[in-house]
C-alpha positions in Angstrom: 131.3 -42.6 40.4 129.7 -39.3 41.5 129.8 -37.9 37.7 127.7 -41.0 37.0 125.3 -40.1 40.1 125.3 -36.2 39.0 123.9 -37.6 35.7 121.8 -39.7 36.7 120.2 -37.2 39.2 119.7 -34.9 36.4 117.8 -37.4 34.0 115.7 -37.9 37.1 115.1 -34.1 37.2 114.4 -33.6 33.4 111.8 -36.6 33.2 109.9 -35.4 36.7 109.8 -31.8 35.2 108.3 -33.4 31.8 105.9 -35.5 33.6 104.3 -32.9 35.6 103.7 -30.6 32.6 100.1 -30.0 32.7 98.2 -30.2 28.8 96.2 -27.2 28.3 92.6 -28.0 26.2 92.5 -28.5 22.5 91.2 -24.9 20.9 89.2 -24.2 17.4 88.4 -21.7 15.8 85.9 -21.9 12.9 86.0 -19.2 10.7 82.5 -18.6 8.3 82.9 -16.4 5.3 80.8 -16.1 1.8 82.0 -16.8 -1.5 83.3 -13.2 -1.3 85.5 -13.9 2.2 83.4 -11.5 3.8 83.3 -12.7 7.5 79.4 -14.1 8.4 78.3 -13.7 11.6 75.4 -15.3 13.1 75.9 -18.9 11.6 75.4 -22.2 13.6 79.1 -24.0 13.4 78.4 -27.3 14.9 81.9 -29.7 15.2 80.7 -33.5 15.8 82.4 -37.1 16.1 79.3 -39.3 15.9 81.2 -42.4 13.9 83.8 -43.9 16.5 83.1 -47.2 18.6 85.5 -47.9 21.4 86.7 -51.6 20.1 86.5 -52.2 23.6 83.4 -51.4 25.3 80.9 -50.8 22.1 80.4 -47.2 23.5 79.7 -44.7 20.3 81.5 -41.5 21.3 78.8 -38.6 20.2 80.5 -35.4 21.1 78.7 -32.4 19.9 80.1 -28.7 20.3 77.2 -26.1 18.7 78.1 -22.1 18.6 77.1 -18.9 16.6 79.7 -16.7 14.8 80.4 -13.7 16.0 81.0 -10.2 14.1 84.3 -11.4 12.9 82.9 -14.8 11.5 84.7 -16.6 14.2 83.0 -19.5 16.4 85.4 -20.9 19.8 85.5 -24.5 20.9 87.3 -25.7 23.9 87.7 -29.7 24.2 89.5 -31.6 26.5 91.1 -34.3 24.1 92.2 -34.3 20.4 89.7 -35.6 18.0 89.1 -35.4 14.2 85.9 -34.2 14.0 83.1 -33.0 11.7 82.5 -29.3 11.0 78.8 -28.4 9.8 77.9 -24.3 8.9 74.6 -23.3 8.3 73.1 -19.7 7.6 69.7 -19.3 6.3 69.6 -21.7 2.9 73.9 -21.6 3.0 75.5 -24.7 4.3 79.2 -26.1 4.3 80.9 -29.5 5.8 84.4 -29.7 6.4 86.7 -31.2 9.3 89.2 -30.4 11.4 91.9 -32.4 13.6 92.0 -30.9 17.5 95.9 -30.8 18.7 96.4 -31.2 22.3 97.0 -27.9 23.8 96.9 -25.8 20.7 94.8 -23.6 19.0 93.7 -24.7 15.6 92.1 -22.7 12.8 89.8 -23.4 10.1 88.4 -21.2 7.6 84.7 -22.8 5.9 83.2 -20.9 3.0 79.3 -21.0 3.2 77.7 -21.3 -0.5 
């Protein structure tokens, strides 16, 4: 009987600790490089999700964030929720398109080659 109570308390403690775990934002780092693999600074990087419609409410998700790549070619983003986003990169006449899958509480990296 006492062993069952101790086991029950241990399980309840594990559940309560894991239920209180704070989730961190999803982070995305897009690295922009040219065809020779050199970092491209000052490129416009757009992450968007504009094709998802909530089946219950009919509301369209218009998720959009934009940043410029740094001297190392990196652009940094944070989102509250997991998502699959389109990546659009441009600088002068060079462009590229790709996608990235964000994961909760993780940093996801993607390298995009502009041509």
